[in-house]
C-alpha positions as CSV (number, residue, x, y, z in Angstrom):
1,M,33.2,-3.6,306.6
2,P,33.8,-6.6,304.3
3,L,30.8,-7.9,302.6
4,D,29.4,-11.3,303.9
5,L,29.7,-13.3,300.7
6,S,30.4,-16.6,302.3
7,H,27.2,-18.2,300.9
8,L,28.1,-17.1,297.3
9,I,31.8,-17.9,297.2
10,D,32.9,-20.7,294.9
11,P,34.2,-23.7,296.9
12,K,37.3,-23.7,294.7
13,L,38.5,-20.7,296.6
14,V,40.1,-23.1,299.0
15,V,42.2,-20.6,300.9
16,L,38.8,-19.5,302.3
17,T,36.6,-22.6,302.1
18,A,39.2,-25.3,302.9
19,P,42.1,-23.5,304.7
20,R,43.6,-26.7,306.0
21,S,43.7,-28.5,302.7
22,A,46.9,-29.3,300.8
23,A,45.8,-27.0,297.9
24,A,45.3,-24.0,300.3
25,E,48.8,-24.6,301.7
26,Q,50.3,-24.5,298.3
27,Y,48.7,-21.1,297.6
28,R,50.2,-19.9,300.9
29,A,53.5,-21.3,299.7
30,L,53.1,-19.3,296.5
31,R,52.5,-16.2,298.6
32,T,55.7,-16.8,300.5
33,N,57.7,-17.3,297.3
34,L,56.3,-14.1,295.9
35,E,57.5,-12.2,299.0
36,F,61.0,-13.6,298.6
37,L,61.1,-12.6,295.0
38,G,60.3,-9.0,296.0
39,V,63.8,-8.6,297.4
40,D,65.2,-8.3,293.8
41,G,63.1,-5.2,293.1
42,P,59.7,-3.6,293.6
43,L,57.0,-6.2,293.3
44,V,53.6,-4.7,293.9
45,K,51.6,-5.2,290.6
46,V,51.7,-8.9,289.6
47,M,49.9,-10.3,286.6
48,I,48.6,-13.9,286.5
49,T,48.2,-15.4,283.1
50,S,48.4,-18.7,281.2
51,G,49.3,-19.9,277.7
52,T,45.8,-21.1,276.9
53,P,42.3,-21.2,278.6
54,G,41.6,-23.7,281.2
55,A,44.9,-23.7,283.0
56,G,43.5,-22.3,286.3
57,K,44.8,-18.7,286.1
58,S,41.7,-17.2,287.6
59,L,41.6,-19.6,290.5
60,T,45.3,-18.9,291.1
61,S,44.7,-15.2,291.0
62,C,41.8,-15.3,293.5
63,N,43.4,-17.7,296.0
64,L,46.7,-15.9,295.9
65,A,44.9,-12.6,296.6
66,I,43.1,-14.1,299.5
67,A,46.3,-15.5,300.9
68,L,48.0,-12.1,300.6
69,A,45.2,-10.4,302.4
70,Q,45.2,-13.0,305.2
71,A,48.9,-12.2,305.7
72,G,48.2,-8.6,306.3
73,K,48.8,-7.2,302.9
74,N,46.4,-4.5,301.7
75,T,45.5,-6.3,298.4
76,I,43.3,-5.6,295.4
77,L,42.4,-8.2,292.9
78,V,41.7,-6.8,289.4
79,D,39.9,-8.8,286.7
80,A,41.6,-7.6,283.6
81,D,40.3,-10.5,281.5
82,L,38.0,-8.4,279.4
83,R,37.1,-11.4,277.3
84,R,36.0,-14.1,279.8
85,P,36.0,-12.5,283.3
86,M,35.7,-14.9,286.2
87,V,36.4,-13.0,289.4
88,H,32.8,-11.9,290.0
89,H,31.6,-15.4,289.4
90,L,34.1,-16.9,291.9
91,F,33.3,-14.4,294.6
92,G,29.6,-14.2,293.9
93,T,29.5,-10.4,293.3
94,G,27.9,-8.2,290.7
95,N,29.7,-6.9,287.6
96,L,27.7,-4.0,286.4
97,S,30.7,-1.7,286.8
98,G,34.4,-2.3,287.3
99,L,37.7,-1.9,285.5
100,T,36.2,-0.8,282.2
101,T,34.0,1.7,284.0
102,A,37.0,3.0,285.9
103,L,38.9,3.6,282.6
104,T,36.2,6.0,281.5
105,R,36.4,7.9,284.7
106,P,40.0,7.3,286.0
107,E,39.8,10.1,288.5
108,E,37.0,8.2,290.3
109,W,38.4,4.7,290.1
110,H,37.9,4.1,293.8
111,K,34.2,4.3,293.3
112,Y,34.2,1.0,291.4
113,V,36.2,-1.0,293.9
114,T,34.3,-3.3,296.3
115,H,35.2,-5.0,299.5
116,G,36.1,-8.6,299.4
117,P,34.9,-11.3,301.8
118,I,37.8,-10.7,304.3
119,G,39.5,-7.6,305.6
120,G,42.4,-6.3,303.5
121,L,41.0,-7.6,300.3
122,S,39.4,-5.4,297.6
123,L,38.0,-6.4,294.3
124,L,37.9,-4.5,291.0
125,T,35.8,-6.7,288.7
126,S,36.0,-6.4,284.9
127,G,32.9,-4.4,284.4
128,P,31.1,-4.5,281.0
129,I,33.0,-6.3,278.3
130,P,34.2,-3.7,275.7
131,P,34.4,-4.2,272.0
132,N,38.2,-3.3,272.0
133,P,39.9,-5.1,274.9
134,S,43.4,-5.1,273.3
135,E,43.3,-1.4,272.8
136,M,42.1,-0.8,276.3
137,M,44.9,-2.9,277.7
138,S,47.7,-1.0,276.0
139,S,46.2,2.5,276.6
140,P,48.0,5.2,278.6
141,I,44.9,5.4,280.8
142,M,45.3,1.7,281.8
143,T,48.9,2.3,282.6
144,E,48.1,5.3,284.7
145,L,45.3,3.4,286.5
146,F,47.6,0.6,287.5
147,S,50.2,3.2,288.7
148,Q,47.5,4.7,291.0
149,L,46.5,1.2,292.3
150,G,50.2,0.4,293.0
151,Q,50.4,3.5,295.2
152,A,47.1,2.8,297.0
153,Y,47.7,-0.9,297.8
154,D,50.5,-3.2,299.1
155,M,49.7,-5.8,296.4
156,V,47.8,-5.6,293.1
157,I,47.0,-9.0,291.7
158,V,45.8,-8.9,288.0
159,D,44.0,-11.7,286.3
160,T,44.4,-11.5,282.5
161,P,43.5,-13.4,279.3
162,P,45.8,-16.2,278.1
163,V,48.9,-14.9,276.3
164,V,48.9,-17.4,273.3
165,S,45.3,-16.7,272.4
166,F,45.3,-12.9,272.8
167,T,47.7,-10.0,272.9
168,D,46.0,-8.3,275.8
169,A,48.1,-9.7,278.6
170,V,51.4,-9.2,276.7
171,A,50.5,-5.5,276.3
172,L,49.5,-5.1,280.0
173,S,52.7,-6.8,281.2
174,Q,54.6,-3.6,280.3
175,S,52.7,-1.7,283.0
176,L,53.2,-4.3,285.8
177,D,56.1,-5.5,288.0
178,G,56.0,-9.1,287.1
179,V,54.2,-12.1,285.7
180,I,53.2,-15.5,287.0
181,L,52.5,-18.1,284.2
182,V,50.0,-20.8,285.1
183,V,50.3,-24.2,283.4
184,R,48.0,-27.1,283.8
185,A,49.8,-30.4,283.4
186,G,48.3,-32.6,280.6
187,H,45.9,-29.9,279.5
188,T,48.0,-28.6,276.6
189,S,51.3,-29.5,275.0
190,R,54.5,-28.3,276.5
191,K,55.2,-26.6,273.1
192,V,52.1,-24.4,273.6
193,D,53.1,-23.5,277.2
194,L,56.6,-22.6,276.1
195,K,55.1,-20.4,273.4
196,G,53.3,-18.4,276.1
197,K,56.5,-18.0,278.0
198,E,58.3,-16.9,274.8
199,R,55.7,-14.2,274.0
200,L,56.3,-12.7,277.4
201,T,60.1,-12.8,277.2
202,Q,59.9,-11.1,273.7
203,V,58.6,-8.0,275.4
204,N,61.0,-8.3,278.3
205,A,58.3,-9.0,280.8
206,R,59.6,-10.0,284.2
207,I,58.6,-13.7,284.6
208,L,58.5,-14.4,288.3
209,G,57.8,-18.1,287.9
210,I,55.5,-20.8,286.7
211,V,52.6,-22.4,288.7
212,L,51.8,-26.0,287.8
213,N,48.2,-27.2,288.3
214,D,47.3,-30.9,288.5
215,I,50.9,-32.3,288.4
216,E,51.5,-35.7,289.7
217,M,54.7,-36.8,291.5
218,N,55.7,-39.0,288.5
219,D,54.7,-36.5,285.8
220,E,58.2,-36.3,284.2
221,A,56.9,-34.4,281.2
222,Y,56.8,-31.2,283.3
223,S,60.0,-31.6,285.1
224,Y,61.4,-29.0,282.7
225,Y,59.4,-26.4,284.7
226,Y,59.6,-27.7,288.2
227,G,62.3,-29.6,289.9
228,Y,60.4,-31.6,292.4
229,G,57.2,-33.5,292.5
230,D,54.7,-32.0,294.9
231,R,51.2,-31.8,293.5
232,K,50.5,-28.2,292.7
233,P,47.1,-26.5,293.3
């Protein structure tokens, strides 16, 4: 049975806490767009990242995972940000074990997965922060673990560190089916955001699209990314 975590969940997980809000609807729209993108090839393991911290990648990861589970997808949300993990904070769960623990005992990875607050949603938090996150991200064991997760679940949503600040996400992108890049309008320069996109394209990562946070209808500076002016979550 799913855990009753309603009293601990961060209000910013709007797909759960404010399902009729405009922001929640945008996350559901993102879910729909992701489903359409899947017609071009297998799309099970999806990485959510950003160019720099503060763009809202963790909120996007969590809300998207919730929306997928609500649509009947057997979904697992993995916190692979081994530098500043946020999933356990947002869901109000513990983090004594998780992804890093599973990597030490890959044959028992299922023991470190917990139920989310709704049916169909599982969580694999980061676990203890290791001294060598970059090496763990690019290890064969990590690749094998995500391969097993991809076989066990309909959707695997992976929250990762920012790509401009660290190499972790770039390395992990090689083990996943696609990447969503989160950009926060006005938070960083467009040059920095494009650098994040460039780092992913240099390793031939499959960039599925860009999510814009806090964009206003008249925010022409970001029209390069997005062709119309709805406010993004």
